[in-house]
PDB file with SEQRES, HELIX, SHEET and CRYST1 records, atoms N, CA, C and O in Angstrom:
SEQRES   1 A   87  UNK UNK UNK UNK UNK UNK UNK UNK UNK UNK UNK UNK UNK          
SEQRES   2 A   87  UNK UNK UNK UNK UNK UNK UNK UNK UNK UNK UNK UNK UNK          
SEQRES   3 A   87  UNK UNK UNK UNK UNK UNK UNK UNK UNK UNK UNK UNK UNK          
SEQRES   4 A   87  UNK UNK UNK UNK UNK UNK UNK UNK UNK UNK UNK UNK UNK          
SEQRES   5 A   87  UNK UNK UNK UNK UNK UNK UNK UNK UNK UNK UNK UNK UNK          
SEQRES   6 A   87  UNK UNK UNK UNK UNK UNK UNK UNK UNK UNK UNK UNK UNK          
SEQRES   7 A   87  UNK UNK UNK UNK UNK UNK UNK UNK UNK                          
HELIX    1 AA1 UNK A   55  UNK A   58  1                                   4    
HELIX    2 AA2 UNK A   66  UNK A   77  1                                  12    
SHEET    1 AA1 4 UNK A  21  UNK A  27  0                                        
SHEET    2 AA1 4 UNK A  10  UNK A  16 -1                                        
SHEET    3 AA1 4 UNK A  40  UNK A  47  1                                        
SHEET    4 AA1 4 UNK A  34  UNK A  37 -1                                        
CRYST1    1.000    1.000    1.000  90.00  90.00  90.00 P 1           1          
ATOM      1  N   UNK A   1      47.252  18.178-127.895  1.00  0.00           N  
ATOM      2  CA  UNK A   1      48.452  18.576-128.165  1.00  0.00           C  
ATOM      3  C   UNK A   1      48.491  19.952-128.707  1.00  0.00           C  
ATOM      4  O   UNK A   1      47.566  20.255-129.460  1.00  0.00           O  
ATOM      5  N   UNK A   2      49.415  20.854-128.453  1.00  0.00           N  
ATOM      6  CA  UNK A   2      49.586  22.193-128.999  1.00  0.00           C  
ATOM      7  C   UNK A   2      49.829  21.999-130.351  1.00  0.00           C  
ATOM      8  O   UNK A   2      50.354  20.976-130.790  1.00  0.00           O  
ATOM      9  N   UNK A   3      49.407  23.094-131.144  1.00  0.00           N  
ATOM     10  CA  UNK A   3      49.799  23.191-132.509  1.00  0.00           C  
ATOM     11  C   UNK A   3      51.148  23.796-132.627  1.00  0.00           C  
ATOM     12  O   UNK A   3      51.499  24.595-131.759  1.00  0.00           O  
ATOM     13  N   UNK A   4      51.973  23.488-133.650  1.00  0.00           N  
ATOM     14  CA  UNK A   4      53.138  24.058-134.135  1.00  0.00           C  
ATOM     15  C   UNK A   4      54.230  24.187-133.064  1.00  0.00           C  
ATOM     16  O   UNK A   4      54.974  25.167-133.048  1.00  0.00           O  
ATOM     17  N   UNK A   5      54.324  23.183-132.162  1.00  0.00           N  
ATOM     18  CA  UNK A   5      55.471  23.097-131.321  1.00  0.00           C  
ATOM     19  C   UNK A   5      56.285  21.812-131.579  1.00  0.00           C  
ATOM     20  O   UNK A   5      57.367  21.651-131.014  1.00  0.00           O  
ATOM     21  N   UNK A   6      55.809  20.957-132.370  1.00  0.00           N  
ATOM     22  CA  UNK A   6      56.474  19.639-132.593  1.00  0.00           C  
ATOM     23  C   UNK A   6      57.260  19.866-133.936  1.00  0.00           C  
ATOM     24  O   UNK A   6      56.872  20.638-134.813  1.00  0.00           O  
ATOM     25  N   UNK A   7      58.387  19.126-134.001  1.00  0.00           N  
ATOM     26  CA  UNK A   7      59.335  19.179-135.272  1.00  0.00           C  
ATOM     27  C   UNK A   7      58.675  18.371-136.315  1.00  0.00           C  
ATOM     28  O   UNK A   7      57.859  17.490-136.043  1.00  0.00           O  
ATOM     29  N   UNK A   8      59.019  18.666-137.455  1.00  0.00           N  
ATOM     30  CA  UNK A   8      58.535  18.059-138.743  1.00  0.00           C  
ATOM     31  C   UNK A   8      58.959  16.441-138.595  1.00  0.00           C  
ATOM     32  O   UNK A   8      60.080  16.143-138.182  1.00  0.00           O  
ATOM     33  N   UNK A   9      58.087  15.542-138.923  1.00  0.00           N  
ATOM     34  CA  UNK A   9      58.446  14.183-138.896  1.00  0.00           C  
ATOM     35  C   UNK A   9      58.330  13.674-140.273  1.00  0.00           C  
ATOM     36  O   UNK A   9      57.211  13.572-140.775  1.00  0.00           O  
ATOM     37  N   UNK A  10      59.446  13.328-140.962  1.00  0.00           N  
ATOM     38  CA  UNK A  10      59.376  13.026-142.370  1.00  0.00           C  
ATOM     39  C   UNK A  10      60.361  11.966-142.648  1.00  0.00           C  
ATOM     40  O   UNK A  10      61.099  11.567-141.747  1.00  0.00           O  
ATOM     41  N   UNK A  11      60.420  11.466-143.893  1.00  0.00           N  
ATOM     42  CA  UNK A  11      61.396  10.578-144.458  1.00  0.00           C  
ATOM     43  C   UNK A  11      62.718  11.123-144.430  1.00  0.00           C  
ATOM     44  O   UNK A  11      62.943  12.268-144.823  1.00  0.00           O  
ATOM     45  N   UNK A  12      63.734  10.248-143.921  1.00  0.00           N  
ATOM     46  CA  UNK A  12      65.153  10.685-143.788  1.00  0.00           C  
ATOM     47  C   UNK A  12      65.986   9.461-144.198  1.00  0.00           C  
ATOM     48  O   UNK A  12      65.599   8.358-143.812  1.00  0.00           O  
ATOM     49  N   UNK A  13      67.049   9.554-144.915  1.00  0.00           N  
ATOM     50  CA  UNK A  13      68.002   8.472-145.207  1.00  0.00           C  
ATOM     51  C   UNK A  13      69.179   8.590-144.226  1.00  0.00           C  
ATOM     52  O   UNK A  13      69.801   9.649-144.142  1.00  0.00           O  
ATOM     53  N   UNK A  14      69.483   7.543-143.503  1.00  0.00           N  
ATOM     54  CA  UNK A  14      70.704   7.412-142.722  1.00  0.00           C  
ATOM     55  C   UNK A  14      71.644   6.592-143.543  1.00  0.00           C  
ATOM     56  O   UNK A  14      71.321   5.536-144.087  1.00  0.00           O  
ATOM     57  N   UNK A  15      72.816   7.134-143.599  1.00  0.00           N  
ATOM     58  CA  UNK A  15      73.951   6.572-144.467  1.00  0.00           C  
ATOM     59  C   UNK A  15      75.116   6.216-143.532  1.00  0.00           C  
ATOM     60  O   UNK A  15      75.647   7.042-142.791  1.00  0.00           O  
ATOM     61  N   UNK A  16      75.491   4.860-143.624  1.00  0.00           N  
ATOM     62  CA  UNK A  16      76.628   4.471-142.866  1.00  0.00           C  
ATOM     63  C   UNK A  16      77.734   4.273-144.062  1.00  0.00           C  
ATOM     64  O   UNK A  16      77.757   3.328-144.850  1.00  0.00           O  
ATOM     65  N   UNK A  17      78.599   5.322-144.019  1.00  0.00           N  
ATOM     66  CA  UNK A  17      79.543   5.342-145.239  1.00  0.00           C  
ATOM     67  C   UNK A  17      80.664   4.328-144.966  1.00  0.00           C  
ATOM     68  O   UNK A  17      81.286   3.951-145.959  1.00  0.00           O  
ATOM     69  N   UNK A  18      81.020   3.821-143.752  1.00  0.00           N  
ATOM     70  CA  UNK A  18      81.994   2.864-143.715  1.00  0.00           C  
ATOM     71  C   UNK A  18      81.503   1.484-144.158  1.00  0.00           C  
ATOM     72  O   UNK A  18      82.328   0.676-144.587  1.00  0.00           O  
ATOM     73  N   UNK A  19      80.154   1.154-144.077  1.00  0.00           N  
ATOM     74  CA  UNK A  19      79.697  -0.059-144.588  1.00  0.00           C  
ATOM     75  C   UNK A  19      78.931   0.091-145.961  1.00  0.00           C  
ATOM     76  O   UNK A  19      78.572  -0.882-146.624  1.00  0.00           O  
ATOM     77  N   UNK A  20      78.724   1.363-146.311  1.00  0.00           N  
ATOM     78  CA  UNK A  20      78.106   1.521-147.592  1.00  0.00           C  
ATOM     79  C   UNK A  20      76.614   1.129-147.647  1.00  0.00           C  
ATOM     80  O   UNK A  20      76.098   0.610-148.637  1.00  0.00           O  
ATOM     81  N   UNK A  21      76.009   1.401-146.580  1.00  0.00           N  
ATOM     82  CA  UNK A  21      74.568   0.976-146.376  1.00  0.00           C  
ATOM     83  C   UNK A  21      73.723   2.298-146.101  1.00  0.00           C  
ATOM     84  O   UNK A  21      74.137   3.199-145.371  1.00  0.00           O  
ATOM     85  N   UNK A  22      72.551   2.320-146.730  1.00  0.00           N  
ATOM     86  CA  UNK A  22      71.680   3.350-146.341  1.00  0.00           C  
ATOM     87  C   UNK A  22      70.310   2.821-145.868  1.00  0.00           C  
ATOM     88  O   UNK A  22      69.813   1.796-146.337  1.00  0.00           O  
ATOM     89  N   UNK A  23      69.704   3.605-144.876  1.00  0.00           N  
ATOM     90  CA  UNK A  23      68.467   3.130-144.401  1.00  0.00           C  
ATOM     91  C   UNK A  23      67.480   4.280-144.540  1.00  0.00           C  
ATOM     92  O   UNK A  23      67.770   5.385-144.080  1.00  0.00           O  
ATOM     93  N   UNK A  24      66.291   4.053-145.176  1.00  0.00           N  
ATOM     94  CA  UNK A  24      65.219   4.912-145.274  1.00  0.00           C  
ATOM     95  C   UNK A  24      64.231   4.803-144.098  1.00  0.00           C  
ATOM     96  O   UNK A  24      63.616   3.748-143.944  1.00  0.00           O  
ATOM     97  N   UNK A  25      64.054   5.809-143.286  1.00  0.00           N  
ATOM     98  CA  UNK A  25      63.135   5.716-142.254  1.00  0.00           C  
ATOM     99  C   UNK A  25      62.573   7.144-142.045  1.00  0.00           C  
ATOM    100  O   UNK A  25      62.894   8.088-142.767  1.00  0.00           O  
ATOM    101  N   UNK A  26      61.702   7.235-140.993  1.00  0.00           N  
ATOM    102  CA  UNK A  26      61.109   8.516-140.692  1.00  0.00           C  
ATOM    103  C   UNK A  26      61.782   9.075-139.373  1.00  0.00           C  
ATOM    104  O   UNK A  26      62.096   8.317-138.456  1.00  0.00           O  
ATOM    105  N   UNK A  27      61.976  10.386-139.331  1.00  0.00           N  
ATOM    106  CA  UNK A  27      62.735  11.007-138.158  1.00  0.00           C  
ATOM    107  C   UNK A  27      62.458  12.421-138.163  1.00  0.00           C  
ATOM    108  O   UNK A  27      61.939  12.980-139.129  1.00  0.00           O  
ATOM    109  N   UNK A  28      62.825  13.063-137.008  1.00  0.00           N  
ATOM    110  CA  UNK A  28      62.732  14.558-136.935  1.00  0.00           C  
ATOM    111  C   UNK A  28      64.040  15.064-137.325  1.00  0.00           C  
ATOM    112  O   UNK A  28      64.104  16.241-137.681  1.00  0.00           O  
ATOM    113  N   UNK A  29      65.020  14.397-137.309  1.00  0.00           N  
ATOM    114  CA  UNK A  29      66.341  14.816-137.889  1.00  0.00           C  
ATOM    115  C   UNK A  29      66.341  15.266-139.386  1.00  0.00           C  
ATOM    116  O   UNK A  29      65.690  14.630-140.215  1.00  0.00           O  
ATOM    117  N   UNK A  30      67.066  16.351-139.720  1.00  0.00           N  
ATOM    118  CA  UNK A  30      67.066  16.753-141.070  1.00  0.00           C  
ATOM    119  C   UNK A  30      68.465  17.188-141.428  1.00  0.00           C  
ATOM    120  O   UNK A  30      69.320  17.275-140.546  1.00  0.00           O  
ATOM    121  N   UNK A  31      68.744  17.479-142.759  1.00  0.00           N  
ATOM    122  CA  UNK A  31      70.029  17.780-143.242  1.00  0.00           C  
ATOM    123  C   UNK A  31      69.863  18.562-144.377  1.00  0.00           C  
ATOM    124  O   UNK A  31      68.863  18.406-145.078  1.00  0.00           O  
ATOM    125  N   UNK A  32      70.839  19.505-144.688  1.00  0.00           N  
ATOM    126  CA  UNK A  32      70.913  20.342-145.904  1.00  0.00           C  
ATOM    127  C   UNK A  32      71.317  19.447-147.024  1.00  0.00           C  
ATOM    128  O   UNK A  32      71.002  19.782-148.166  1.00  0.00           O  
ATOM    129  N   UNK A  33      71.998  18.318-146.816  1.00  0.00           N  
ATOM    130  CA  UNK A  33      72.445  17.347-147.833  1.00  0.00           C  
ATOM    131  C   UNK A  33      71.355  16.383-148.247  1.00  0.00           C  
ATOM    132  O   UNK A  33      70.693  15.771-147.408  1.00  0.00           O  
ATOM    133  N   UNK A  34      71.162  16.243-149.658  1.00  0.00           N  
ATOM    134  CA  UNK A  34      70.121  15.377-150.139  1.00  0.00           C  
ATOM    135  C   UNK A  34      70.686  14.201-150.903  1.00  0.00           C  
ATOM    136  O   UNK A  34      71.837  14.218-151.338  1.00  0.00           O  
ATOM    137  N   UNK A  35      69.860  13.175-151.062  1.00  0.00           N  
ATOM    138  CA  UNK A  35      70.260  11.984-151.744  1.00  0.00           C  
ATOM    139  C   UNK A  35      68.949  11.462-152.528  1.00  0.00           C  
ATOM    140  O   UNK A  35      67.843  11.552-151.997  1.00  0.00           O  
ATOM    141  N   UNK A  36      69.107  10.960-153.699  1.00  0.00           N  
ATOM    142  CA  UNK A  36      67.958  10.504-154.392  1.00  0.00           C  
ATOM    143  C   UNK A  36      68.038   8.913-154.097  1.00  0.00           C  
ATOM    144  O   UNK A  36      69.067   8.250-154.232  1.00  0.00           O  
ATOM    145  N   UNK A  37      66.856   8.436-153.696  1.00  0.00           N  
ATOM    146  CA  UNK A  37      66.655   6.955-153.532  1.00  0.00           C  
ATOM    147  C   UNK A  37      65.288   6.585-154.013  1.00  0.00           C  
ATOM    148  O   UNK A  37      64.246   7.140-153.663  1.00  0.00           O  
ATOM    149  N   UNK A  38      65.401   5.596-154.845  1.00  0.00           N  
ATOM    150  CA  UNK A  38      64.193   5.292-155.589  1.00  0.00           C  
ATOM    151  C   UNK A  38      63.379   6.230-156.293  1.00  0.00           C  
ATOM    152  O   UNK A  38      62.151   6.162-156.341  1.00  0.00           O  
ATOM    153  N   UNK A  39      64.095   7.127-156.850  1.00  0.00           N  
ATOM    154  CA  UNK A  39      63.570   8.302-157.719  1.00  0.00           C  
ATOM    155  C   UNK A  39      63.008   9.445-156.807  1.00  0.00           C  
ATOM    156  O   UNK A  39      62.452  10.420-157.311  1.00  0.00           O  
ATOM    157  N   UNK A  40      63.154   9.314-155.540  1.00  0.00           N  
ATOM    158  CA  UNK A  40      62.620  10.493-154.570  1.00  0.00           C  
ATOM    159  C   UNK A  40      63.830  11.005-153.886  1.00  0.00           C  
ATOM    160  O   UNK A  40      64.722  10.260-153.481  1.00  0.00           O  
ATOM    161  N   UNK A  41      63.840  12.360-153.762  1.00  0.00           N  
ATOM    162  CA  UNK A  41      65.065  13.055-153.015  1.00  0.00           C  
ATOM    163  C   UNK A  41      64.691  13.114-151.527  1.00  0.00           C  
ATOM    164  O   UNK A  41      63.596  13.560-151.185  1.00  0.00           O  
ATOM    165  N   UNK A  42      65.531  12.698-150.703  1.00  0.00           N  
ATOM    166  CA  UNK A  42      65.357  12.728-149.260  1.00  0.00           C  
ATOM    167  C   UNK A  42      66.530  13.517-148.622  1.00  0.00           C  
ATOM    168  O   UNK A  42      67.557  13.606-149.295  1.00  0.00           O  
ATOM    169  N   UNK A  43      66.494  14.067-147.469  1.00  0.00           N  
ATOM    170  CA  UNK A  43      67.560  14.496-146.681  1.00  0.00           C  
ATOM    171  C   UNK A  43      68.351  13.208-146.240  1.00  0.00           C  
ATOM    172  O   UNK A  43      67.783  12.147-145.983  1.00  0.00           O  
ATOM    173  N   UNK A  44      69.739  13.398-146.173  1.00  0.00           N  
ATOM    174  CA  UNK A  44      70.544  12.348-145.774  1.00  0.00           C  
ATOM    175  C   UNK A  44      71.371  12.752-144.529  1.00  0.00           C  
ATOM    176  O   UNK A  44      72.021  13.797-144.509  1.00  0.00           O  
ATOM    177  N   UNK A  45      71.323  11.916-143.525  1.00  0.00           N  
ATOM    178  CA  UNK A  45      72.258  12.097-142.286  1.00  0.00           C  
ATOM    179  C   UNK A  45      73.296  10.870-142.337  1.00  0.00           C  
ATOM    180  O   UNK A  45      72.983   9.695-142.529  1.00  0.00           O  
ATOM    181  N   UNK A  46      74.562  11.358-142.135  1.00  0.00           N  
ATOM    182  CA  UNK A  46      75.610  10.300-142.014  1.00  0.00           C  
ATOM    183  C   UNK A  46      75.826   9.883-140.655  1.00  0.00           C  
ATOM    184  O   UNK A  46      75.984  10.713-139.760  1.00  0.00           O  
ATOM    185  N   UNK A  47      75.841   8.587-140.443  1.00  0.00           N  
ATOM    186  CA  UNK A  47      76.171   8.067-139.051  1.00  0.00           C  
ATOM    187  C   UNK A  47      77.546   7.357-139.070  1.00  0.00           C  
ATOM    188  O   UNK A  47      78.007   6.883-140.109  1.00  0.00           O  
ATOM    189  N   UNK A  48      78.157   7.305-137.924  1.00  0.00           N  
ATOM    190  CA  UNK A  48      79.427   6.694-137.824  1.00  0.00           C  
ATOM    191  C   UNK A  48      79.282   5.200-137.676  1.00  0.00           C  
ATOM    192  O   UNK A  48      80.067   4.438-138.241  1.00  0.00           O  
ATOM    193  N   UNK A  49      78.249   4.756-136.895  1.00  0.00           N  
ATOM    194  CA  UNK A  49      78.156   3.340-136.645  1.00  0.00           C  
ATOM    195  C   UNK A  49      76.712   2.974-136.886  1.00  0.00           C  
ATOM    196  O   UNK A  49      75.822   3.732-136.501  1.00  0.00           O  
ATOM    197  N   UNK A  50      76.431   1.776-137.543  1.00  0.00           N  
ATOM    198  CA  UNK A  50      75.018   1.187-137.714  1.00  0.00           C  
ATOM    199  C   UNK A  50      75.238  -0.303-137.335  1.00  0.00           C  
ATOM    200  O   UNK A  50      76.301  -0.766-136.922  1.00  0.00           O  
ATOM    201  N   UNK A  51      74.140  -0.955-137.523  1.00  0.00           N  
ATOM    202  CA  UNK A  51      74.136  -2.418-137.333  1.00  0.00           C  
ATOM    203  C   UNK A  51      74.997  -3.085-138.408  1.00  0.00           C  
ATOM    204  O   UNK A  51      75.458  -4.207-138.199  1.00  0.00           O  
ATOM    205  N   UNK A  52      75.240  -2.403-139.600  1.00  0.00           N  
ATOM    206  CA  UNK A  52      76.038  -2.956-140.623  1.00  0.00           C  
ATOM    207  C   UNK A  52      77.520  -2.817-140.384  1.00  0.00           C  
ATOM    208  O   UNK A  52      78.319  -3.507-141.016  1.00  0.00           O  
ATOM    209  N   UNK A  53      77.881  -1.975-139.520  1.00  0.00           N  
ATOM    210  CA  UNK A  53      79.386  -1.859-139.138  1.00  0.00           C  
ATOM    211  C   UNK A  53      79.699  -1.895-137.638  1.00  0.00           C  
ATOM    212  O   UNK A  53      80.863  -1.711-137.283  1.00  0.00           O  
ATOM    213  N   UNK A  54      78.784  -2.109-136.783  1.00  0.00           N  
ATOM    214  CA  UNK A  54      79.044  -2.323-135.431  1.00  0.00           C  
ATOM    215  C   UNK A  54      79.706  -3.623-135.084  1.00  0.00           C  
ATOM    216  O   UNK A  54      79.165  -4.669-135.443  1.00  0.00           O  
ATOM    217  N   UNK A  55      80.873  -3.643-134.391  1.00  0.00           N  
ATOM    218  CA  UNK A  55      81.579  -5.050-134.164  1.00  0.00           C  
ATOM    219  C   UNK A  55      80.683  -6.057-133.624  1.00  0.00           C  
ATOM    220  O   UNK A  55      80.795  -7.210-134.041  1.00  0.00           O  
ATOM    221  N   UNK A  56      79.787  -5.764-132.731  1.00  0.00           N  
ATOM    222  CA  UNK A  56      78.938  -6.669-132.017  1.00  0.00           C  
ATOM    223  C   UNK A  56      78.001  -7.420-133.112  1.00  0.00           C  
ATOM    224  O   UNK A  56      77.842  -8.641-133.075  1.00  0.00           O  
ATOM    225  N   UNK A  57      77.399  -6.593-134.083  1.00  0.00           N  
ATOM    226  CA  UNK A  57      76.580  -7.225-135.010  1.00  0.00           C  
ATOM    227  C   UNK A  57      77.217  -7.824-136.123  1.00  0.00           C  
ATOM    228  O   UNK A  57      76.587  -8.662-136.768  1.00  0.00           O  
ATOM    229  N   UNK A  58      78.435  -7.504-136.463  1.00  0.00           N  
ATOM    230  CA  UNK A  58      79.167  -8.054-137.556  1.00  0.00           C  
ATOM    231  C   UNK A  58      80.083  -9.240-137.256  1.00  0.00           C  
ATOM    232  O   UNK A  58      80.577  -9.966-138.118  1.00  0.00           O  
ATOM    233  N   UNK A  59      80.261  -9.360-135.874  1.00  0.00           N  
ATOM    234  CA  UNK A  59      81.175 -10.430-135.415  1.00  0.00           C  
ATOM    235  C   UNK A  59      82.706 -10.204-135.736  1.00  0.00           C  
ATOM    236  O   UNK A  59      83.538 -11.110-135.700  1.00  0.00           O  
ATOM    237  N   UNK A  60      82.975  -8.904-136.050  1.00  0.00           N  
ATOM    238  CA  UNK A  60      84.370  -8.504-136.102  1.00  0.00           C  
ATOM    239  C   UNK A  60      84.674  -7.674-134.887  1.00  0.00           C  
ATOM    240  O   UNK A  60      85.029  -6.503-135.019  1.00  0.00           O  
ATOM    241  N   UNK A  61      84.548  -8.239-133.705  1.00  0.00           N  
ATOM    242  CA  UNK A  61      84.910  -7.574-132.456  1.00  0.00           C  
ATOM    243  C   UNK A  61      86.267  -7.451-132.187  1.00  0.00           C  
ATOM    244  O   UNK A  61      87.084  -8.234-132.673  1.00  0.00           O  
ATOM    245  N   UNK A  62      86.606  -6.448-131.383  1.00  0.00           N  
ATOM    246  CA  UNK A  62      87.963  -6.111-130.959  1.00  0.00           C  
ATOM    247  C   UNK A  62      88.275  -7.016-129.807  1.00  0.00           C  
ATOM    248  O   UNK A  62      87.437  -7.418-129.000  1.00  0.00           O  
ATOM    249  N   UNK A  63      89.635  -7.321-129.798  1.00  0.00           N  
ATOM    250  CA  UNK A  63      90.172  -8.298-128.722  1.00  0.00           C  
ATOM    251  C   UNK A  63      90.351  -7.271-127.553  1.00  0.00           C  
ATOM    252  O   UNK A  63      90.889  -6.176-127.717  1.00  0.00           O  
ATOM    253  N   UNK A  64      89.885  -7.691-126.433  1.00  0.00           N  
ATOM    254  CA  UNK A  64      90.054  -6.959-125.178  1.00  0.00           C  
ATOM    255  C   UNK A  64      91.214  -7.430-124.427  1.00  0.00           C  
ATOM    256  O   UNK A  64      91.414  -8.635-124.272  1.00  0.00           O  
ATOM    257  N   UNK A  65      91.967  -6.554-123.966  1.00  0.00           N  
ATOM    258  CA  UNK A  65      93.295  -6.991-123.236  1.00  0.00           C  
ATOM    259  C   UNK A  65      92.833  -7.261-121.765  1.00  0.00           C  
ATOM    260  O   UNK A  65      92.951  -6.398-120.894  1.00  0.00           O  
ATOM    261  N   UNK A  66      92.334  -8.425-121.543  1.00  0.00           N  
ATOM    262  CA  UNK A  66      91.983  -8.816-120.177  1.00  0.00           C  
ATOM    263  C   UNK A  66      93.169  -9.043-119.337  1.00  0.00           C  
ATOM    264  O   UNK A  66      93.154  -8.688-118.158  1.00  0.00           O  
ATOM    265  N   UNK A  67      94.159  -9.593-119.846  1.00  0.00           N  
ATOM    266  CA  UNK A  67      95.356  -9.952-119.127  1.00  0.00           C  
ATOM    267  C   UNK A  67      96.063  -8.590-118.471  1.00  0.00           C  
ATOM    268  O   UNK A  67      96.477  -8.516-117.314  1.00  0.00           O  
ATOM    269  N   UNK A  68      96.103  -7.651-119.356  1.00  0.00           N  
ATOM    270  CA  UNK A  68      96.626  -6.331-118.910  1.00  0.00           C  
ATOM    271  C   UNK A  68      95.650  -5.705-117.634  1.00  0.00           C  
ATOM    272  O   UNK A  68      96.145  -5.071-116.702  1.00  0.00           O  
ATOM    273  N   UNK A  69      94.425  -5.945-117.735  1.00  0.00           N  
ATOM    274  CA  UNK A  69      93.637  -5.448-116.692  1.00  0.00           C  
ATOM    275  C   UNK A  69      93.766  -6.238-115.350  1.00  0.00           C  
ATOM    276  O   UNK A  69      93.712  -5.686-114.250  1.00  0.00           O  
ATOM    277  N   UNK A  70      93.948  -7.622-115.543  1.00  0.00           N  
ATOM    278  CA  UNK A  70      94.257  -8.366-114.355  1.00  0.00           C  
ATOM    279  C   UNK A  70      95.564  -8.007-113.703  1.00  0.00           C  
ATOM    280  O   UNK A  70      95.698  -7.834-112.492  1.00  0.00           O  
ATOM    281  N   UNK A  71      96.536  -7.908-114.621  1.00  0.00           N  
ATOM    282  CA  UNK A  71      97.889  -7.489-114.063  1.00  0.00           C  
ATOM    283  C   UNK A  71      97.800  -6.125-113.322  1.00  0.00           C  
ATOM    284  O   UNK A  71      98.274  -6.017-112.191  1.00  0.00           O  
ATOM    285  N   UNK A  72      97.243  -5.167-113.902  1.00  0.00           N  
ATOM    286  CA  UNK A  72      97.010  -3.918-113.285  1.00  0.00           C  
ATOM    287  C   UNK A  72      96.339  -3.971-111.968  1.00  0.00           C  
ATOM    288  O   UNK A  72      96.728  -3.246-111.053  1.00  0.00           O  
ATOM    289  N   UNK A  73      95.386  -4.764-111.830  1.00  0.00           N  
ATOM    290  CA  UNK A  73      94.577  -4.997-110.565  1.00  0.00           C  
ATOM    291  C   UNK A  73      95.579  -5.587-109.541  1.00  0.00           C  
ATOM    292  O   UNK A  73      95.725  -5.058-108.439  1.00  0.00           O  
ATOM    293  N   UNK A  74      96.256  -6.671-109.912  1.00  0.00           N  
ATOM    294  CA  UNK A  74      97.223  -7.318-109.004  1.00  0.00           C  
ATOM    295  C   UNK A  74      98.279  -6.405-108.516  1.00  0.00           C  
ATOM    296  O   UNK A  74      98.711  -6.496-107.367  1.00  0.00           O  
ATOM    297  N   UNK A  75      98.760  -5.407-109.482  1.00  0.00           N  
ATOM    298  CA  UNK A  75      99.780  -4.485-108.982  1.00  0.00           C  
ATOM    299  C   UNK A  75      99.252  -3.502-107.981  1.00  0.00           C  
ATOM    300  O   UNK A  75      99.912  -3.088-107.028  1.00  0.00           O  
ATOM    301  N   UNK A  76      97.987  -3.144-108.264  1.00  0.00           N  
ATOM    302  CA  UNK A  76      97.292  -2.100-107.427  1.00  0.00           C  
ATOM    303  C   UNK A  76      96.839  -2.716-106.060  1.00  0.00           C  
ATOM    304  O   UNK A  76      96.918  -2.009-105.054  1.00  0.00           O  
ATOM    305  N   UNK A  77      96.403  -3.908-105.979  1.00  0.00           N  
ATOM    306  CA  UNK A  77      95.950  -4.512-104.689  1.00  0.00           C  
ATOM    307  C   UNK A  77      96.881  -5.589-104.074  1.00  0.00           C  
ATOM    308  O   UNK A  77      96.577  -6.092-102.992  1.00  0.00           O  
ATOM    309  N   UNK A  78      97.917  -5.928-104.683  1.00  0.00           N  
ATOM    310  CA  UNK A  78      98.894  -6.882-104.307  1.00  0.00           C  
ATOM    311  C   UNK A  78      98.446  -8.305-104.200  1.00  0.00           C  
ATOM    312  O   UNK A  78      97.362  -8.676-104.652  1.00  0.00           O  
ATOM    313  N   UNK A  79      99.284  -9.086-103.605  1.00  0.00           N  
ATOM    314  CA  UNK A  79      98.994 -10.541-103.648  1.00  0.00           C  
ATOM    315  C   UNK A  79      97.915 -10.918-102.475  1.00  0.00           C  
ATOM    316  O   UNK A  79      97.463 -12.063-102.488  1.00  0.00           O  
ATOM    317  N   UNK A  80      97.526 -10.098-101.563  1.00  0.00           N  
ATOM    318  CA  UNK A  80      96.647 -10.315-100.534  1.00  0.00           C  
ATOM    319  C   UNK A  80      95.220 -10.813-101.115  1.00  0.00           C  
ATOM    320  O   UNK A  80      94.576 -11.686-100.533  1.00  0.00           O  
ATOM    321  N   UNK A  81      94.799 -10.228-102.239  1.00  0.00           N  
ATOM    322  CA  UNK A  81      93.615 -10.665-102.848  1.00  0.00           C  
ATOM    323  C   UNK A  81      93.722 -12.078-103.433  1.00  0.00           C  
ATOM    324  O   UNK A  81      92.761 -12.847-103.417  1.00  0.00           O  
ATOM    325  N   UNK A  82      94.881 -12.391-103.934  1.00  0.00           N  
ATOM    326  CA  UNK A  82      94.925 -13.851-104.502  1.00  0.00           C  
ATOM    327  C   UNK A  82      94.928 -14.806-103.410  1.00  0.00           C  
ATOM    328  O   UNK A  82      94.470 -15.924-103.648  1.00  0.00           O  
ATOM    329  N   UNK A  83      95.372 -14.545-102.245  1.00  0.00           N  
ATOM    330  CA  UNK A  83      95.442 -15.442-101.159  1.00  0.00           C  
ATOM    331  C   UNK A  83      94.032 -15.501-100.343  1.00  0.00           C  
ATOM    332  O   UNK A  83      93.839 -16.279 -99.408  1.00  0.00           O  
ATOM    333  N   UNK A  84      93.162 -14.649-100.787  1.00  0.00           N  
ATOM    334  CA  UNK A  84      91.926 -14.647 -99.948  1.00  0.00           C  
ATOM    335  C   UNK A  84      91.939 -13.673 -98.771  1.00  0.00           C  
ATOM    336  O   UNK A  84      90.939 -13.633 -98.054  1.00  0.00           O  
ATOM    337  N   UNK A  85      92.900 -12.948 -98.530  1.00  0.00           N  
ATOM    338  CA  UNK A  85      93.065 -12.214 -97.245  1.00  0.00           C  
ATOM    339  C   UNK A  85      92.545 -10.863 -97.345  1.00  0.00           C  
ATOM    340  O   UNK A  85      92.483 -10.159 -96.338  1.00  0.00           O  
ATOM    341  N   UNK A  86      92.132 -10.411 -98.583  1.00  0.00           N  
ATOM    342  CA  UNK A  86      91.601  -9.030 -98.775  1.00  0.00           C  
ATOM    343  C   UNK A  86      90.200  -8.816 -98.523  1.00  0.00           C  
ATOM    344  O   UNK A  86      89.609  -7.815 -98.930  1.00  0.00           O  
ATOM    345  N   UNK A  87      89.588  -9.856 -97.775  1.00  0.00           N  
ATOM    346  CA  UNK A  87      88.149  -9.721 -97.430  1.00  0.00           C  
ATOM    347  C   UNK A  87      87.802  -8.840 -96.256  1.00  0.00           C  
ATOM    348  O   UNK A  87      86.626  -8.690 -95.923  1.00  0.00           O  
TER     349      UNK A  87                                                      
END                                                                             
């Protein structure tokens, strides 16, 4: 590997403000903002969604309007699809 072409790889805190959760990991991302965690100061990167706030992982999923999609499909392609004539 060539020297001095790779970004620094160090400890970074990822913070999900909506869930109030922080994750300490290593990354090439950095930030000018710092946070103290366990007595050590680390750069902090704010994320919009993490496993603590994602609807799939939390079980707080959104309701999908499937009826509206079906009705839009029927309006677009008519009743021939329903009767099996659209093949």
